[in-house]
PDB file of N, H, CA, C and O in Angstrom:
ATOM      1  N   MET A   1       0.841  -1.170   0.000  1.00  0.00           N
ATOM      2  CA  MET A   1       0.000   0.000   0.000  1.00  0.00           C
ATOM      3  C   MET A   1       0.894   1.245   0.000  1.00  0.00           C
ATOM      4  O   MET A   1       1.902   1.283   0.706  1.00  0.00           O
ATOM      5  N   SER A   2       0.535   2.244  -0.776  1.00  0.00           N
ATOM      6  H   SER A   2      -0.284   2.212  -1.350  1.00  0.00           H
ATOM      7  CA  SER A   2       1.355   3.448  -0.881  1.00  0.00           C
ATOM      8  C   SER A   2       1.227   4.304   0.382  1.00  0.00           C
ATOM      9  O   SER A   2       0.283   4.162   1.159  1.00  0.00           O
ATOM     10  N   ARG A   3       2.194   5.187   0.561  1.00  0.00           N
ATOM     11  H   ARG A   3       2.961   5.303  -0.070  1.00  0.00           H
ATOM     12  CA  ARG A   3       2.152   6.085   1.713  1.00  0.00           C
ATOM     13  C   ARG A   3       0.964   7.035   1.635  1.00  0.00           C
ATOM     14  O   ARG A   3       0.412   7.415   2.668  1.00  0.00           O
ATOM     15  N   LEU A   4       0.562   7.423   0.430  1.00  0.00           N
ATOM     16  H   LEU A   4       1.010   7.114  -0.409  1.00  0.00           H
ATOM     17  CA  LEU A   4      -0.627   8.277   0.295  1.00  0.00           C
ATOM     18  C   LEU A   4      -1.877   7.559   0.792  1.00  0.00           C
ATOM     19  O   LEU A   4      -2.728   8.156   1.452  1.00  0.00           O
ATOM     20  N   ASN A   5      -1.976   6.274   0.469  1.00  0.00           N
ATOM     21  H   ASN A   5      -1.285   5.789  -0.066  1.00  0.00           H
ATOM     22  CA  ASN A   5      -3.111   5.484   0.952  1.00  0.00           C
ATOM     23  C   ASN A   5      -3.067   5.353   2.477  1.00  0.00           C
ATOM     24  O   ASN A   5      -4.093   5.465   3.146  1.00  0.00           O
ATOM     25  N   LEU A   6      -1.879   5.116   3.013  1.00  0.00           N
ATOM     26  H   LEU A   6      -1.044   5.024   2.469  1.00  0.00           H
ATOM     27  CA  LEU A   6      -1.747   4.967   4.462  1.00  0.00           C
ATOM     28  C   LEU A   6      -2.083   6.273   5.180  1.00  0.00           C
ATOM     29  O   LEU A   6      -2.749   6.261   6.215  1.00  0.00           O
ATOM     30  N   LEU A   7      -1.626   7.391   4.634  1.00  0.00           N
ATOM     31  H   LEU A   7      -1.085   7.401   3.793  1.00  0.00           H
ATOM     32  CA  LEU A   7      -1.957   8.691   5.211  1.00  0.00           C
ATOM     33  C   LEU A   7      -3.470   8.901   5.198  1.00  0.00           C
ATOM     34  O   LEU A   7      -4.056   9.308   6.201  1.00  0.00           O
ATOM     35  N   GLY A   8      -4.085   8.625   4.072  1.00  0.00           N
ATOM     36  H   GLY A   8      -3.609   8.294   3.257  1.00  0.00           H
ATOM     37  CA  GLY A   8      -5.539   8.767   3.953  1.00  0.00           C
ATOM     38  C   GLY A   8      -6.284   7.878   4.924  1.00  0.00           C
ATOM     39  O   GLY A   8      -7.268   8.299   5.532  1.00  0.00           O
ATOM     40  N   ASN A   9      -5.817   6.644   5.072  1.00  0.00           N
ATOM     41  H   ASN A   9      -5.017   6.302   4.578  1.00  0.00           H
ATOM     42  CA  ASN A   9      -6.450   5.730   6.020  1.00  0.00           C
ATOM     43  C   ASN A   9      -6.348   6.265   7.444  1.00  0.00           C
ATOM     44  O   ASN A   9      -7.294   6.153   8.223  1.00  0.00           O
ATOM     45  N   ASN A  10      -5.198   6.847   7.780  1.00  0.00           N
ATOM     46  H   ASN A  10      -4.429   6.938   7.147  1.00  0.00           H
ATOM     47  CA  ASN A  10      -5.018   7.395   9.125  1.00  0.00           C
ATOM     48  C   ASN A  10      -5.930   8.603   9.354  1.00  0.00           C
ATOM     49  O   ASN A  10      -6.524   8.740  10.423  1.00  0.00           O
ATOM     50  N   ILE A  11      -6.040   9.467   8.360  1.00  0.00           N
ATOM     51  H   ILE A  11      -5.557   9.356   7.491  1.00  0.00           H
ATOM     52  CA  ILE A  11      -6.946  10.609   8.489  1.00  0.00           C
ATOM     53  C   ILE A  11      -8.376  10.110   8.717  1.00  0.00           C
ATOM     54  O   ILE A  11      -9.086  10.607   9.591  1.00  0.00           O
ATOM     55  N   LYS A  12      -8.780   9.134   7.927  1.00  0.00           N
ATOM     56  H   LYS A  12      -8.203   8.731   7.217  1.00  0.00           H
ATOM     57  CA  LYS A  12     -10.124   8.571   8.054  1.00  0.00           C
ATOM     58  C   LYS A  12     -10.335   7.949   9.429  1.00  0.00           C
ATOM     59  O   LYS A  12     -11.378   8.151  10.051  1.00  0.00           O
ATOM     60  N   LYS A  13      -9.351   7.197   9.902  1.00  0.00           N
ATOM     61  H   LYS A  13      -8.504   7.034   9.397  1.00  0.00           H
ATOM     62  CA  LYS A  13      -9.450   6.539  11.206  1.00  0.00           C
ATOM     63  C   LYS A  13      -9.661   7.573  12.321  1.00  0.00           C
ATOM     64  O   LYS A  13     -10.564   7.428  13.145  1.00  0.00           O
ATOM     65  N   TYR A  14      -8.825   8.607  12.340  1.00  0.00           N
ATOM     66  H   TYR A  14      -8.091   8.724  11.671  1.00  0.00           H
ATOM     67  CA  TYR A  14      -8.935   9.607  13.403  1.00  0.00           C
ATOM     68  C   TYR A  14     -10.181  10.476  13.236  1.00  0.00           C
ATOM     69  O   TYR A  14     -10.743  10.946  14.225  1.00  0.00           O
ATOM     70  N   ARG A  15     -10.614  10.691  11.999  1.00  0.00           N
ATOM     71  H   ARG A  15     -10.157  10.309  11.196  1.00  0.00           H
ATOM     72  CA  ARG A  15     -11.864  11.421  11.771  1.00  0.00           C
ATOM     73  C   ARG A  15     -13.034  10.661  12.368  1.00  0.00           C
ATOM     74  O   ARG A  15     -13.902  11.244  13.016  1.00  0.00           O
ATOM     75  N   LYS A  16     -13.050   9.358  12.145  1.00  0.00           N
ATOM     76  H   LYS A  16     -12.345   8.884  11.618  1.00  0.00           H
ATOM     77  CA  LYS A  16     -14.142   8.530  12.671  1.00  0.00           C
ATOM     78  C   LYS A  16     -14.090   8.443  14.195  1.00  0.00           C
ATOM     79  O   LYS A  16     -15.129   8.403  14.853  1.00  0.00           O
ATOM     80  N   LEU A  17     -12.874   8.414  14.756  1.00  0.00           N
ATOM     81  H   LEU A  17     -12.029   8.447  14.221  1.00  0.00           H
ATOM     82  CA  LEU A  17     -12.751   8.400  16.214  1.00  0.00           C
ATOM     83  C   LEU A  17     -13.326   9.677  16.837  1.00  0.00           C
ATOM     84  O   LEU A  17     -13.839   9.649  17.956  1.00  0.00           O
ATOM     85  N   LYS A  18     -13.237  10.798  16.105  1.00  0.00           N
ATOM     86  H   LYS A  18     -12.820  10.820  15.196  1.00  0.00           H
ATOM     87  CA  LYS A  18     -13.799  12.065  16.566  1.00  0.00           C
ATOM     88  C   LYS A  18     -15.286  12.184  16.205  1.00  0.00           C
ATOM     89  O   LYS A  18     -15.935  13.188  16.499  1.00  0.00           O
ATOM     90  N   LYS A  19     -15.807  11.128  15.556  1.00  0.00           N
ATOM     91  H   LYS A  19     -15.280  10.313  15.316  1.00  0.00           H
ATOM     92  CA  LYS A  19     -17.216  11.078  15.154  1.00  0.00           C
ATOM     93  C   LYS A  19     -17.594  12.243  14.240  1.00  0.00           C
ATOM     94  O   LYS A  19     -18.656  12.850  14.378  1.00  0.00           O
ATOM     95  N   LEU A  20     -16.694  12.534  13.305  1.00  0.00           N
ATOM     96  H   LEU A  20     -15.832  12.041  13.193  1.00  0.00           H
ATOM     97  CA  LEU A  20     -16.943  13.572  12.307  1.00  0.00           C
ATOM     98  C   LEU A  20     -17.234  12.921  10.956  1.00  0.00           C
ATOM     99  O   LEU A  20     -16.608  11.928  10.587  1.00  0.00           O
ATOM    100  N   SER A  21     -18.166  13.479  10.244  1.00  0.00           N
ATOM    101  H   SER A  21     -18.675  14.286  10.544  1.00  0.00           H
ATOM    102  CA  SER A  21     -18.417  13.020   8.874  1.00  0.00           C
ATOM    103  C   SER A  21     -17.382  13.661   7.956  1.00  0.00           C
ATOM    104  O   SER A  21     -16.683  14.597   8.343  1.00  0.00           O
ATOM    105  N   GLN A  22     -17.299  13.144   6.743  1.00  0.00           N
ATOM    106  H   GLN A  22     -17.868  12.384   6.429  1.00  0.00           H
ATOM    107  CA  GLN A  22     -16.424  13.779   5.753  1.00  0.00           C
ATOM    108  C   GLN A  22     -16.865  15.216   5.515  1.00  0.00           C
ATOM    109  O   GLN A  22     -16.030  16.113   5.391  1.00  0.00           O
ATOM    110  N   ASN A  23     -18.166  15.435   5.451  1.00  0.00           N
ATOM    111  H   ASN A  23     -18.844  14.706   5.552  1.00  0.00           H
ATOM    112  CA  ASN A  23     -18.678  16.796   5.239  1.00  0.00           C
ATOM    113  C   ASN A  23     -18.237  17.731   6.349  1.00  0.00           C
ATOM    114  O   ASN A  23     -17.805  18.853   6.083  1.00  0.00           O
ATOM    115  N   GLU A  24     -18.341  17.280   7.587  1.00  0.00           N
ATOM    116  H   GLU A  24     -18.691  16.369   7.803  1.00  0.00           H
ATOM    117  CA  GLU A  24     -17.974  18.134   8.722  1.00  0.00           C
ATOM    118  C   GLU A  24     -16.492  18.490   8.706  1.00  0.00           C
ATOM    119  O   GLU A  24     -16.130  19.657   8.855  1.00  0.00           O
ATOM    120  N   LEU A  25     -15.636  17.490   8.526  1.00  0.00           N
ATOM    121  H   LEU A  25     -15.930  16.542   8.405  1.00  0.00           H
ATOM    122  CA  LEU A  25     -14.202  17.764   8.518  1.00  0.00           C
ATOM    123  C   LEU A  25     -13.819  18.606   7.306  1.00  0.00           C
ATOM    124  O   LEU A  25     -13.002  19.520   7.418  1.00  0.00           O
ATOM    125  N   ALA A  26     -14.395  18.308   6.169  1.00  0.00           N
ATOM    126  H   ALA A  26     -15.059  17.566   6.078  1.00  0.00           H
ATOM    127  CA  ALA A  26     -14.093  19.074   4.958  1.00  0.00           C
ATOM    128  C   ALA A  26     -14.456  20.545   5.151  1.00  0.00           C
ATOM    129  O   ALA A  26     -13.699  21.434   4.761  1.00  0.00           O
ATOM    130  N   GLU A  27     -15.603  20.790   5.748  1.00  0.00           N
ATOM    131  H   GLU A  27     -16.217  20.068   6.065  1.00  0.00           H
ATOM    132  CA  GLU A  27     -16.029  22.164   6.003  1.00  0.00           C
ATOM    133  C   GLU A  27     -15.053  22.876   6.938  1.00  0.00           C
ATOM    134  O   GLU A  27     -14.715  24.040   6.723  1.00  0.00           O
ATOM    135  N   MET A  28     -14.609  22.180   7.964  1.00  0.00           N
ATOM    136  H   MET A  28     -14.883  21.234   8.139  1.00  0.00           H
ATOM    137  CA  MET A  28     -13.679  22.753   8.933  1.00  0.00           C
ATOM    138  C   MET A  28     -12.326  23.076   8.286  1.00  0.00           C
ATOM    139  O   MET A  28     -11.626  23.988   8.726  1.00  0.00           O
ATOM    140  N   CYS A  29     -11.964  22.325   7.241  1.00  0.00           N
ATOM    141  H   CYS A  29     -12.533  21.584   6.883  1.00  0.00           H
ATOM    142  CA  CYS A  29     -10.673  22.491   6.567  1.00  0.00           C
ATOM    143  C   CYS A  29     -10.763  23.343   5.315  1.00  0.00           C
ATOM    144  O   CYS A  29      -9.750  23.604   4.667  1.00  0.00           O
ATOM    145  N   ASP A  30     -11.963  23.779   4.970  1.00  0.00           N
ATOM    146  H   ASP A  30     -12.787  23.568   5.497  1.00  0.00           H
ATOM    147  CA  ASP A  30     -12.187  24.528   3.739  1.00  0.00           C
ATOM    148  C   ASP A  30     -11.835  23.692   2.508  1.00  0.00           C
ATOM    149  O   ASP A  30     -11.228  24.180   1.555  1.00  0.00           O
ATOM    150  N   PHE A  31     -12.233  22.416   2.555  1.00  0.00           N
ATOM    151  H   PHE A  31     -12.726  22.019   3.329  1.00  0.00           H
ATOM    152  CA  PHE A  31     -12.121  21.463   1.448  1.00  0.00           C
ATOM    153  C   PHE A  31     -13.529  21.192   0.942  1.00  0.00           C
ATOM    154  O   PHE A  31     -14.511  21.481   1.625  1.00  0.00           O
ATOM    155  N   SER A  32     -13.618  20.643  -0.247  1.00  0.00           N
ATOM    156  H   SER A  32     -12.821  20.409  -0.802  1.00  0.00           H
ATOM    157  CA  SER A  32     -14.885  20.032  -0.653  1.00  0.00           C
ATOM    158  C   SER A  32     -14.884  18.614  -0.067  1.00  0.00           C
ATOM    159  O   SER A  32     -13.828  18.047   0.214  1.00  0.00           O
ATOM    160  N   ARG A  33     -16.073  18.060   0.110  1.00  0.00           N
ATOM    161  H   ARG A  33     -16.931  18.520  -0.118  1.00  0.00           H
ATOM    162  CA  ARG A  33     -16.162  16.695   0.614  1.00  0.00           C
ATOM    163  C   ARG A  33     -15.495  15.734  -0.364  1.00  0.00           C
ATOM    164  O   ARG A  33     -14.871  14.752   0.039  1.00  0.00           O
ATOM    165  N   GLU A  34     -15.635  16.029  -1.647  1.00  0.00           N
ATOM    166  H   GLU A  34     -16.141  16.827  -1.974  1.00  0.00           H
ATOM    167  CA  GLU A  34     -15.043  15.176  -2.674  1.00  0.00           C
ATOM    168  C   GLU A  34     -13.521  15.178  -2.587  1.00  0.00           C
ATOM    169  O   GLU A  34     -12.888  14.134  -2.746  1.00  0.00           O
ATOM    170  N   HIS A  35     -12.931  16.346  -2.335  1.00  0.00           N
ATOM    171  H   HIS A  35     -13.445  17.194  -2.205  1.00  0.00           H
ATOM    172  CA  HIS A  35     -11.477  16.411  -2.213  1.00  0.00           C
ATOM    173  C   HIS A  35     -11.010  15.624  -0.988  1.00  0.00           C
ATOM    174  O   HIS A  35     -10.031  14.881  -1.064  1.00  0.00           O
ATOM    175  N   LEU A  36     -11.701  15.784   0.132  1.00  0.00           N
ATOM    176  H   LEU A  36     -12.496  16.388   0.193  1.00  0.00           H
ATOM    177  CA  LEU A  36     -11.334  15.028   1.334  1.00  0.00           C
ATOM    178  C   LEU A  36     -11.462  13.535   1.077  1.00  0.00           C
ATOM    179  O   LEU A  36     -10.615  12.759   1.518  1.00  0.00           O
ATOM    180  N   ALA A  37     -12.506  13.121   0.373  1.00  0.00           N
ATOM    181  H   ALA A  37     -13.195  13.751   0.014  1.00  0.00           H
ATOM    182  CA  ALA A  37     -12.676  11.702   0.047  1.00  0.00           C
ATOM    183  C   ALA A  37     -11.496  11.196  -0.778  1.00  0.00           C
ATOM    184  O   ALA A  37     -11.012  10.085  -0.565  1.00  0.00           O
ATOM    185  N   CYS A  38     -11.043  12.008  -1.711  1.00  0.00           N
ATOM    186  H   CYS A  38     -11.437  12.911  -1.885  1.00  0.00           H
ATOM    187  CA  CYS A  38      -9.890  11.626  -2.541  1.00  0.00           C
ATOM    188  C   CYS A  38      -8.607  11.572  -1.721  1.00  0.00           C
ATOM    189  O   CYS A  38      -7.757  10.715  -1.964  1.00  0.00           O
ATOM    190  N   VAL A  39      -8.455  12.474  -0.754  1.00  0.00           N
ATOM    191  H   VAL A  39      -9.146  13.170  -0.557  1.00  0.00           H
ATOM    192  CA  VAL A  39      -7.291  12.433   0.142  1.00  0.00           C
ATOM    193  C   VAL A  39      -7.340  11.153   0.971  1.00  0.00           C
ATOM    194  O   VAL A  39      -6.330  10.466   1.123  1.00  0.00           O
ATOM    195  N   GLU A  40      -8.507  10.841   1.502  1.00  0.00           N
ATOM    196  H   GLU A  40      -9.328  11.399   1.379  1.00  0.00           H
ATOM    197  CA  GLU A  40      -8.648   9.646   2.349  1.00  0.00           C
ATOM    198  C   GLU A  40      -8.421   8.349   1.584  1.00  0.00           C
ATOM    199  O   GLU A  40      -8.053   7.336   2.178  1.00  0.00           O
ATOM    200  N   THR A  41      -8.635   8.369   0.290  1.00  0.00           N
ATOM    201  H   THR A  41      -8.935   9.191  -0.194  1.00  0.00           H
ATOM    202  CA  THR A  41      -8.406   7.158  -0.509  1.00  0.00           C
ATOM    203  C   THR A  41      -7.059   7.171  -1.218  1.00  0.00           C
ATOM    204  O   THR A  41      -6.757   6.268  -1.998  1.00  0.00           O
ATOM    205  N   GLY A  42      -6.243   8.200  -0.951  1.00  0.00           N
ATOM    206  H   GLY A  42      -6.488   8.934  -0.317  1.00  0.00           H
ATOM    207  CA  GLY A  42      -4.904   8.257  -1.521  1.00  0.00           C
ATOM    208  C   GLY A  42      -4.855   8.671  -2.978  1.00  0.00           C
ATOM    209  O   GLY A  42      -3.844   8.463  -3.649  1.00  0.00           O
ATOM    210  N   LYS A  43      -5.938   9.254  -3.477  1.00  0.00           N
ATOM    211  H   LYS A  43      -6.760   9.423  -2.932  1.00  0.00           H
ATOM    212  CA  LYS A  43      -5.985   9.661  -4.884  1.00  0.00           C
ATOM    213  C   LYS A  43      -5.530  11.093  -5.106  1.00  0.00           C
ATOM    214  O   LYS A  43      -5.252  11.487  -6.239  1.00  0.00           O
ATOM    215  N   GLU A  44      -5.449  11.883  -4.027  1.00  0.00           N
ATOM    216  H   GLU A  44      -5.674  11.563  -3.107  1.00  0.00           H
ATOM    217  CA  GLU A  44      -5.048  13.293  -4.139  1.00  0.00           C
ATOM    218  C   GLU A  44      -4.003  13.606  -3.095  1.00  0.00           C
ATOM    219  O   GLU A  44      -3.975  13.007  -2.020  1.00  0.00           O
ATOM    220  N   PHE A  45      -3.144  14.551  -3.426  1.00  0.00           N
ATOM    221  H   PHE A  45      -3.167  15.037  -4.299  1.00  0.00           H
ATOM    222  CA  PHE A  45      -2.138  15.039  -2.487  1.00  0.00           C
ATOM    223  C   PHE A  45      -2.772  16.044  -1.536  1.00  0.00           C
ATOM    224  O   PHE A  45      -3.856  16.567  -1.795  1.00  0.00           O
ATOM    225  N   ILE A  46      -2.086  16.304  -0.441  1.00  0.00           N
ATOM    226  H   ILE A  46      -1.205  15.880  -0.230  1.00  0.00           H
ATOM    227  CA  ILE A  46      -2.536  17.291   0.533  1.00  0.00           C
ATOM    228  C   ILE A  46      -1.336  18.168   0.880  1.00  0.00           C
ATOM    229  O   ILE A  46      -0.216  17.670   0.994  1.00  0.00           O
ATOM    230  N   SER A  47      -1.562  19.455   1.047  1.00  0.00           N
ATOM    231  H   SER A  47      -2.472  19.859   0.954  1.00  0.00           H
ATOM    232  CA  SER A  47      -0.463  20.349   1.404  1.00  0.00           C
ATOM    233  C   SER A  47      -0.102  20.153   2.874  1.00  0.00           C
ATOM    234  O   SER A  47      -0.905  19.665   3.669  1.00  0.00           O
ATOM    235  N   LEU A  48       1.104  20.540   3.208  1.00  0.00           N
ATOM    236  H   LEU A  48       1.756  20.936   2.562  1.00  0.00           H
ATOM    237  CA  LEU A  48       1.523  20.455   4.614  1.00  0.00           C
ATOM    238  C   LEU A  48       0.646  21.342   5.483  1.00  0.00           C
ATOM    239  O   LEU A  48       0.308  20.967   6.606  1.00  0.00           O
ATOM    240  N   ARG A  49       0.278  22.499   4.986  1.00  0.00           N
ATOM    241  H   ARG A  49       0.553  22.804   4.074  1.00  0.00           H
ATOM    242  CA  ARG A  49      -0.583  23.405   5.751  1.00  0.00           C
ATOM    243  C   ARG A  49      -1.894  22.716   6.108  1.00  0.00           C
ATOM    244  O   ARG A  49      -2.348  22.790   7.249  1.00  0.00           O
ATOM    245  N   LYS A  50      -2.504  22.045   5.128  1.00  0.00           N
ATOM    246  H   LYS A  50      -2.135  21.985   4.200  1.00  0.00           H
ATOM    247  CA  LYS A  50      -3.768  21.347   5.382  1.00  0.00           C
ATOM    248  C   LYS A  50      -3.557  20.132   6.285  1.00  0.00           C
ATOM    249  O   LYS A  50      -4.417  19.809   7.104  1.00  0.00           O
ATOM    250  N   LEU A  51      -2.420  19.463   6.135  1.00  0.00           N
ATOM    251  H   LEU A  51      -1.721  19.726   5.470  1.00  0.00           H
ATOM    252  CA  LEU A  51      -2.127  18.322   6.995  1.00  0.00           C
ATOM    253  C   LEU A  51      -2.009  18.766   8.455  1.00  0.00           C
ATOM    254  O   LEU A  51      -2.539  18.108   9.351  1.00  0.00           O
ATOM    255  N   PHE A  52      -1.314  19.886   8.693  1.00  0.00           N
ATOM    256  H   PHE A  52      -0.883  20.420   7.965  1.00  0.00           H
ATOM    257  CA  PHE A  52      -1.200  20.415  10.052  1.00  0.00           C
ATOM    258  C   PHE A  52      -2.578  20.819  10.586  1.00  0.00           C
ATOM    259  O   PHE A  52      -2.882  20.576  11.754  1.00  0.00           O
ATOM    260  N   LEU A  53      -3.404  21.426   9.749  1.00  0.00           N
ATOM    261  H   LEU A  53      -3.157  21.623   8.800  1.00  0.00           H
ATOM    262  CA  LEU A  53      -4.742  21.831  10.156  1.00  0.00           C
ATOM    263  C   LEU A  53      -5.585  20.611  10.531  1.00  0.00           C
ATOM    264  O   LEU A  53      -6.261  20.616  11.560  1.00  0.00           O
ATOM    265  N   ILE A  54      -5.546  19.579   9.708  1.00  0.00           N
ATOM    266  H   ILE A  54      -4.996  19.575   8.873  1.00  0.00           H
ATOM    267  CA  ILE A  54      -6.301  18.364   9.999  1.00  0.00           C
ATOM    268  C   ILE A  54      -5.828  17.744  11.307  1.00  0.00           C
ATOM    269  O   ILE A  54      -6.647  17.325  12.126  1.00  0.00           O
ATOM    270  N   ALA A  55      -4.522  17.683  11.510  1.00  0.00           N
ATOM    271  H   ALA A  55      -3.857  18.024  10.845  1.00  0.00           H
ATOM    272  CA  ALA A  55      -3.988  17.135  12.765  1.00  0.00           C
ATOM    273  C   ALA A  55      -4.511  17.932  13.959  1.00  0.00           C
ATOM    274  O   ALA A  55      -4.917  17.351  14.966  1.00  0.00           O
ATOM    275  N   ASP A  56      -4.502  19.253  13.850  1.00  0.00           N
ATOM    276  H   ASP A  56      -4.173  19.725  13.032  1.00  0.00           H
ATOM    277  CA  ASP A  56      -5.012  20.094  14.940  1.00  0.00           C
ATOM    278  C   ASP A  56      -6.495  19.852  15.175  1.00  0.00           C
ATOM    279  O   ASP A  56      -6.925  19.713  16.320  1.00  0.00           O
ATOM    280  N   LEU A  57      -7.273  19.801  14.115  1.00  0.00           N
ATOM    281  H   LEU A  57      -6.924  19.914  13.185  1.00  0.00           H
ATOM    282  CA  LEU A  57      -8.714  19.602  14.253  1.00  0.00           C
ATOM    283  C   LEU A  57      -9.055  18.235  14.831  1.00  0.00           C
ATOM    284  O   LEU A  57     -10.014  18.094  15.590  1.00  0.00           O
ATOM    285  N   LEU A  58      -8.262  17.228  14.468  1.00  0.00           N
ATOM    286  H   LEU A  58      -7.483  17.343  13.851  1.00  0.00           H
ATOM    287  CA  LEU A  58      -8.509  15.872  14.975  1.00  0.00           C
ATOM    288  C   LEU A  58      -7.821  15.628  16.320  1.00  0.00           C
ATOM    289  O   LEU A  58      -7.980  14.572  16.933  1.00  0.00           O
ATOM    290  N   GLU A  59      -7.050  16.630  16.768  1.00  0.00           N
ATOM    291  H   GLU A  59      -6.921  17.488  16.271  1.00  0.00           H
ATOM    292  CA  GLU A  59      -6.341  16.569  18.048  1.00  0.00           C
ATOM    293  C   GLU A  59      -5.384  15.379  18.115  1.00  0.00           C
ATOM    294  O   GLU A  59      -5.330  14.647  19.103  1.00  0.00           O
ATOM    295  N   VAL A  60      -4.635  15.215  17.028  1.00  0.00           N
ATOM    296  H   VAL A  60      -4.679  15.809  16.225  1.00  0.00           H
ATOM    297  CA  VAL A  60      -3.580  14.198  16.952  1.00  0.00           C
ATOM    298  C   VAL A  60      -2.330  14.879  16.409  1.00  0.00           C
ATOM    299  O   VAL A  60      -2.393  15.992  15.886  1.00  0.00           O
ATOM    300  N   SER A  61      -1.218  14.211  16.536  1.00  0.00           N
ATOM    301  H   SER A  61      -1.168  13.307  16.960  1.00  0.00           H
ATOM    302  CA  SER A  61       0.010  14.776  15.982  1.00  0.00           C
ATOM    303  C   SER A  61       0.120  14.422  14.499  1.00  0.00           C
ATOM    304  O   SER A  61      -0.480  13.458  14.023  1.00  0.00           O
ATOM    305  N   VAL A  62       0.895  15.221  13.792  1.00  0.00           N
ATOM    306  H   VAL A  62       1.382  16.004  14.178  1.00  0.00           H
ATOM    307  CA  VAL A  62       1.178  14.904  12.393  1.00  0.00           C
ATOM    308  C   VAL A  62       1.873  13.553  12.326  1.00  0.00           C
ATOM    309  O   VAL A  62       1.669  12.787  11.384  1.00  0.00           O
ATOM    310  N   LYS A  63       2.690  13.267  13.325  1.00  0.00           N
ATOM    311  H   LYS A  63       2.856  13.890  14.090  1.00  0.00           H
ATOM    312  CA  LYS A  63       3.372  11.970  13.399  1.00  0.00           C
ATOM    313  C   LYS A  63       2.357  10.825  13.430  1.00  0.00           C
ATOM    314  O   LYS A  63       2.567   9.791  12.797  1.00  0.00           O
ATOM    315  N   ASP A  64       1.255  11.012  14.169  1.00  0.00           N
ATOM    316  H   ASP A  64       1.084  11.852  14.683  1.00  0.00           H
ATOM    317  CA  ASP A  64       0.197   9.974  14.200  1.00  0.00           C
ATOM    318  C   ASP A  64      -0.391   9.784  12.815  1.00  0.00           C
ATOM    319  O   ASP A  64      -0.612   8.652  12.384  1.00  0.00           O
ATOM    320  N   LEU A  65      -0.647  10.881  12.113  1.00  0.00           N
ATOM    321  H   LEU A  65      -0.467  11.801  12.463  1.00  0.00           H
ATOM    322  CA  LEU A  65      -1.232  10.778  10.778  1.00  0.00           C
ATOM    323  C   LEU A  65      -0.261  10.137   9.791  1.00  0.00           C
ATOM    324  O   LEU A  65      -0.676   9.489   8.830  1.00  0.00           O
ATOM    325  N   MET A  66       1.024  10.322  10.037  1.00  0.00           N
ATOM    326  H   MET A  66       1.361  10.847  10.818  1.00  0.00           H
ATOM    327  CA  MET A  66       2.027   9.789   9.119  1.00  0.00           C
ATOM    328  C   MET A  66       2.664   8.490   9.616  1.00  0.00           C
ATOM    329  O   MET A  66       3.746   8.108   9.171  1.00  0.00           O
ATOM    330  N   ASN A  67       1.984   7.823  10.536  1.00  0.00           N
ATOM    331  H   ASN A  67       1.105   8.134  10.897  1.00  0.00           H
ATOM    332  CA  ASN A  67       2.456   6.533  11.020  1.00  0.00           C
ATOM    333  C   ASN A  67       2.129   5.482   9.965  1.00  0.00           C
ATOM    334  O   ASN A  67       0.972   5.092   9.805  1.00  0.00           O
ATOM    335  N   PHE A  68       3.143   5.031   9.255  1.00  0.00           N
ATOM    336  H   PHE A  68       4.082   5.347   9.385  1.00  0.00           H
ATOM    337  CA  PHE A  68       2.937   4.116   8.142  1.00  0.00           C
ATOM    338  C   PHE A  68       3.279   2.667   8.491  1.00  0.00           C
ATOM    339  O   PHE A  68       3.469   1.840   7.599  1.00  0.00           O
ATOM    340  N   GLU A  69       3.354   2.368   9.753  1.00  0.00           N
ATOM    341  H   GLU A  69       3.200   3.040  10.478  1.00  0.00           H
ATOM    342  CA  GLU A  69       3.676   0.989  10.169  1.00  0.00           C
ATOM    343  C   GLU A  69       2.445   0.195  10.432  1.00  0.00           C
ATOM    344  O   GLU A  69       2.532  -0.980  10.790  1.00  0.00           O
TER     345      GLU A  69
END
């Protein structure tokens, strides 16, 4: 599995732990729901700025989101 897929899976996992829908998190990040869905499935890249924002909103570290083990 690619690192983009693993990153997306981690974002999805922590989003669900916070009981947020894709729509809710996307709105908080100023993304479209479709773009967030593509990030979560590893089909789209994400900027570092947005990655830091997502980590803050999900109350996890960037290291947690980038845990590829």
